[in-house]
N, C-alpha and C positions, 0 to 999 in steps of 0.2 A: 469683695470690694463693694462698699455700700453704694457708691455712685453708680457702679455698673449694674447694680440691682435695678435701678430705675430704667436702664436700657432694656434689661431682660423683661421687666414688667410691660413695657411698651410693645416689645416684640411679641410677647406672649398673648397680648390682647388681639393680635391680628393673625398670627401663625402663617406667615408667608412661606412659600415653597422655595427652598434653596437647593440647588443642584451642585454636587461636589464631584469634580472630574476624576479625582484620584481615588475612586471608591474601593480599590483593592488594598489601599494602604491602611494598616491597622490603626494608625492615629486618626485617620479620617473616619473609619468605621466606628471607633469608640466615641469620638466627639459627636458624630451624627446620632448615635444611640442616646447619648446623654442629652443632647439638645431636644431630641424627640420626646424622651421621657419627661423632661422638664417643661415641655409644651412651648418651647421657644420658636420652633419652626417645623415645617414638614420637610423632611430631608429625602433627596433622591441621590443615590450613589450610582456613578457610572463605572461599569466594569463587567467582568465575567461573573455571572451569578453564582456559579459553583465555587469559584475562588473566594468570593466575598463571604459566602455562607460558611465555607470551611474555616476561613480566618476568624470569623465571628464565633464559631463553635469552639475552636481551640482556645480562644480567649474568654469564653463564657460571656459573650456580648449579645444582648437581646436585640434582634432586628425587627421586632414587632412594629408595624406601621411605617417602616422604612421601605421606600420604593427602590428597586434595583433595575437599571436600564443597561443592557448590553447593546451597544450601537448596532451590531449586525443582526441581532435578534429582535430589535425594537420595532414596534409598529410605526414608529416615527422616522425610521431610517430613510425610506424613499422620499418622503416629503422634505426631510431635512437636507438630503442630497440635492434635490431640486432647488430648494431655497438657496443653498450655497452656490449652486451653479448660476442661478439668476443674479446673485449678489456679486459674483466674481467673473462672469464670462466676459465682461468688458476688459478684463485683465488677461484674457486669453485662456481662462480655465475651461476645460471640456467637462461634459457631464460625467465621463468616466473618472476624471481626476477629482471631481467633486465627490463622487461616491467613495473613492479611496480616502480622501481627506476626512470625510464625515465619519469614518471608522475610528478616527483618533478621539479619545475620550474628551480632551479639552475642546476640540472643535465641536463635538456633538453636544457637550454641555452648554456651550455658548449659543449653539443653534436652538436648543431648547429654550434658552432665555429669550432669544430674539422672537421665537414663535409663541411667546406667552405661556409656555408650558412650565415655566419657573419664574420666580420673581427676582432671583439673584443667583449668581454662580461664583464658585470658589475653586481656585487651583493654585499650585505653587509648591506643594509638598514634594513633588517630584519634577515638575516642569520648572524651567528657569523663569525669571522675571521677564526676560525678553520674549520668550514664547508666550507667556501669559498675556502680556500687554499687546503683543502683535495680534493674537486671536481676538482680544477684546476690541481692538481698533477695527479689524477687518469685519467682524461679525456683529458685534454689539453696536459699534459706532460711537462717534463723539456727539455729545448733547448739543442741541441748537444753541447758537451763540458762542460756542467754544471752538477753538482751532486745535487744541492740544489736550492731553490728559495729564493730570498731575496727581500728587498723593498727599496724604496728611497722616500725622500720628495723633491719636487721642491720648493726651497726657493726663493721668489721674493722680491727684495729690491727696493722700489720705494718711492718717496717723496709723502706722502699721502696728504700734503697740496697743492702742486702744480700739482700733477699728472704726474710729470716728470718721464720718463722711467729711470729705474736703471738697475742693473745687476741681474742675477739669478745664483743660484748655486744648485748643487745636494748634498744632505746629505744622507749617506747610511752606514749601515742599521740601521734605527731608529724605526723599527716596527715589526721585525719578528724573526731573528736568535739571540737568547739570548747571547750565548757565543761562537762565531765562533772560530774554530782552525785556524792555519795559512793557510791551504788549502782553507777553507771556506772563510776566509777573503780575500784571493787573488781572489776567484770567485766573491765575492761581488764587489771588485774593478773593475774587468773586466766588470761585468754587469753594474755597475754604470757609467763607462766610455762610454759604448755603449748608456746608457740612456742620458748621457750628450751630446753626439754627436747628438742624435735625437732631443733633446729638446732645447738646449742652443744656437744653431746656430753658434757654434764655436768648435774648437778642445778641447777635455777634457784635463785638467791639474790636475793631481791627487795627493792628499796629504793623506798619510797613517798616521793618527794621533796617537800620543802617549804623555806621559808626558816627553819623552826623545827626543832629537834631535841628530841624527847621532852619537849615542853612548855616549851621555852625562850622561846617567844613566844606571845602570846594574840591570836587573830584568827579570824574565821569561816573564812578560807581554811585556816588550820591545823586548825580543827575538822573541816573536810571531809576532809582527808587522814587525820587520826586516825581518824575514823569508817570511812573506806574501808579503812584498815589492819585494823581490827577485823573488818569484814565479810570481807575477803580471807582472814584467818587462819581464820575459821570454815569457809570453803569449802576451804581448803588447809591443814589442820592439820599436815601433814607437810613443809610447805615453809618454809624460813627466810625470814621477812619482817620488815623493819625499817620503822618509820614512826611518826609523821612524822619525817623525817630530812633533814638538809642533805647536799648532794652530797659534800662533803669527808669527812664521817663515813661516807658510804655506800661510798666507794672507797679510803680510806686507813686501814689498820688502826690506825696509831698515833693518829690523830684519833678513830677510833671508840671506842677505849679511854677517851679523855678525855671525849667528848661523850655516849656511850651505853654505859656499862659493862656493861649487861645485854643488849647487842646479840646478835642471833641470826645476823647476817650477818658481823659482825666486820670491817667495812670491805672486804669482798670481793664486793660486789654485782656480778652479771653481768646483771641485769634491772633497768633503771631506769624507773620509772613517774612521768611528769611530771604535775603537777596540772592542767594545761590545755594546749590546743593551742598557745597562744602560747609558753609555756615550752618545750614539746617541740620545736616547729619551730625556735626559736632555738637550743636546746641541741644538736640534731643538726647544725645547720649550723655552729655554732661548733666542734664536735668535728671535723667534716669539713674545714673551711677552715683552722683554726688548729692542730688536733691531727693533721692528716694522715690521718685515718681514711677508709676507704672506706665509703660509705653505700649499702646496697642496700635499696630500698624506695621508697615505703611498700608494705607487703605486708598484705593484709587478713587478719583473724583473727576468729573467732567465727561463721564460716559452717559449714553442714553439710558442705560440700566446698570444696576450695581453688578460689577464683575471684578472680584477682588483677588488679591495675590497673597499667598502664604510664603513664609521662608521655608526653604528645604530643611532647615534645622528646627522646624516648629515642633511643639509638643501638643498633647491633647487639649490642654487649656487654651493654647493659642487658636486652635481650630474652633473650639467651642465659642470663644469670645467673638471670633470673626463671623461665625454663623449668626450670632445675635446682632452684630453691627450691620451685616449685610441685610438682614431682615428689616432692621430699622431704616436703613437707607432706602429700601424699596418702597417704603410708605410715603416717600416724598416729603 
């Protein structure tokens, strides 16, 4: 993918350290080796060193320059346990409980991230989304100015026959918050705009999607999106935001002129904010399956540091792409 090459180039220029919690999984090992070989990131695998080395040897995977951390054998185990205890003792956690929990690879990976021993963390090949998000919330924490964590998909549109580069868009939230209220929807828009600025290489142009455009319909669902638009504009006064707006007016300039003459986006939205998870999930899958777009994600946003989630059905390419995306996120 030509567009994704630009992300890889940016990540390669800084070579951030990415820690992968499921280091004993062959998909993770292979993707980390490939990302290291391509100079995208410095990778740390969490798991039993012997197991990881045996897996790599059987699959003929090169582990050169890849760091392996076994939590119990790590020089960082005690400091990580202490850190977790300090972080969670107000919830009743004892030091012994912290030491037990820090043995878990996901917990240990996120503690490394919190301790600045890594620039981003990845899990989800074996852990559930709930486990991954819970760890990120408890250890990495929510970014200042946010009350919740959301997600986005990077949708890449390219000519698959010619390989010609096309455009890319941010779709949010398609994977996490089921039914956001107006305040949450505004937060999603702010986080997605930041994600767009990081990844798209251009200024975000945000469309707050609805079945109504600029008051053309009356319904509480419309009111929610309209209120969220107002809140998002207050938080991002210098970002072009249209809402509430129908999809066609958001992405087709000629229709935008007809439906919303005072549009700030003018039918050129590159960040689409869906009113709820149902619409977002259906929207990205329709775009992927019928529109031929490549969907990368869901990627978490709104956290203090990049801590991302994989699908348990992921393949090596999925992990490789997410390593690059996480590295780029960590650059701010």
